Wavefront OBJ file of the C-alpha trace (Angstrom):
o trace
v -5.053 -0.573 -6.974
v -1.475 -1.802 -7.075
v -0.313 0.717 -4.468
v -3.182 0.100 -2.067
v -2.864 -3.686 -2.390
v 0.822 -3.582 -1.524
v 0.053 -1.528 1.579
v -2.878 -3.384 3.103
v -2.779 -7.021 2.024
v 0.026 -8.175 -0.270
v 2.788 -9.777 1.799
v 5.882 -10.742 -0.189
v 7.600 -12.685 2.600
v 10.684 -14.661 1.565
v 11.858 -17.699 3.524
v 15.460 -18.536 4.484
v 15.974 -20.360 1.164
v 15.088 -17.207 -0.788
v 11.733 -18.542 -1.956
v 8.523 -16.520 -1.746
v 6.260 -18.000 0.935
v 3.120 -16.924 -0.909
v 3.860 -18.546 -4.251
v 0.324 -19.320 -5.454
v -2.741 -17.163 -6.021
v -4.363 -19.019 -3.103
v -1.755 -17.770 -0.623
v -0.868 -14.415 -2.232
v -4.051 -12.398 -2.245
v -4.031 -9.186 -4.284
v -6.995 -6.840 -4.050
v -9.961 -7.450 -6.275
v -12.021 -4.743 -7.932
v -14.835 -5.312 -5.406
v -12.519 -4.349 -2.518
v -11.483 -0.977 -3.909
v -13.123 2.352 -3.238
v -14.319 4.391 -6.173
v -11.353 5.936 -7.936
v -11.812 9.297 -9.629
v -9.244 10.188 -12.259
v -8.609 13.647 -13.594
v -6.129 14.601 -16.301
v -4.379 17.948 -16.317
v -2.916 18.989 -19.639
v 0.448 20.726 -19.541
v 3.026 21.825 -22.028
v 6.052 19.928 -20.676
v 8.911 19.837 -23.172
v 10.451 16.693 -21.647
v 7.592 14.251 -22.285
v 5.824 13.407 -25.530
v 2.901 15.837 -25.832
v 3.583 16.934 -22.229
v 3.050 13.403 -20.837
v 3.927 12.506 -17.232
v 3.995 9.208 -15.310
v 0.676 7.420 -14.946
v 1.441 3.822 -13.867
v 3.858 2.532 -11.189
v 5.561 5.807 -10.079
v 2.393 7.280 -8.493
v 1.883 4.012 -6.551
v 4.944 4.766 -4.428
v 3.165 7.471 -2.410
v 0.246 5.257 -1.375
v 2.144 3.516 1.456
v 3.111 6.818 3.057
v -0.414 8.190 2.664
v -2.037 5.148 4.295
v 0.565 4.935 7.091
v 0.148 8.653 7.849
v -3.657 8.352 7.837
v -3.446 5.486 10.336
v -1.025 7.516 12.473
v -3.341 10.522 12.355
v -6.305 8.393 13.420
v -4.602 6.197 16.020
v -1.157 7.525 16.900
v 0.387 4.258 15.679
v 3.430 4.369 13.372
v 4.126 1.580 10.878
v 7.404 0.946 9.079
v 6.592 -2.481 7.646
v 4.136 -3.522 4.955
v 1.497 -4.741 4.659
v -0.381 -2.817 7.340
v -3.036 -5.408 8.094
v -5.836 -5.245 10.668
v -3.972 -7.907 12.676
v -0.800 -5.785 12.809
v -2.803 -2.724 13.827
v -4.464 -4.721 16.591
v -1.102 -6.070 17.821
v 0.349 -2.569 18.048
v -2.736 -1.298 19.859
v -2.550 -4.148 22.368
v 1.182 -3.542 22.978
v 0.600 0.181 23.418
v -2.265 -0.379 25.847
v -0.291 -2.995 27.816
v 2.477 -0.444 28.364
v 0.141 2.018 30.078
l 1 2 3 4 5 6 7 8 9 10 11 12 13 14 15 16 17 18 19 20 21 22 23 24 25 26 27 28 29 30 31 32 33 34 35 36 37 38 39 40 41 42 43 44 45 46 47 48 49 50 51 52 53 54 55 56 57 58 59 60 61 62 63 64 65 66 67 68 69 70 71 72 73 74 75 76 77 78 79 80 81 82 83 84 85 86 87 88 89 90 91 92 93 94 95 96 97 98 99 100 101 102 103
């Protein structure tokens, strides 16, 4: 949820004074549970000597890969590359319009 929200809707823009522009819950809109697809979780037990009882990361570290996965899925579907987050429908539309204007 955290990874997907940061990719598609959470914009942490900072103004010239170093203050977040979206500094209230009304202007900074994280995803809600109703907006998420079903998430299926599966645990794989291992015998890793470096973690307690073989434990691995389960919170923030896996969220890092979500941006690349979403950006690559959009590229695969549309041919559009994104190097800035969030990847909003408006930004996708702008890139599509610029690409089509150049033809």
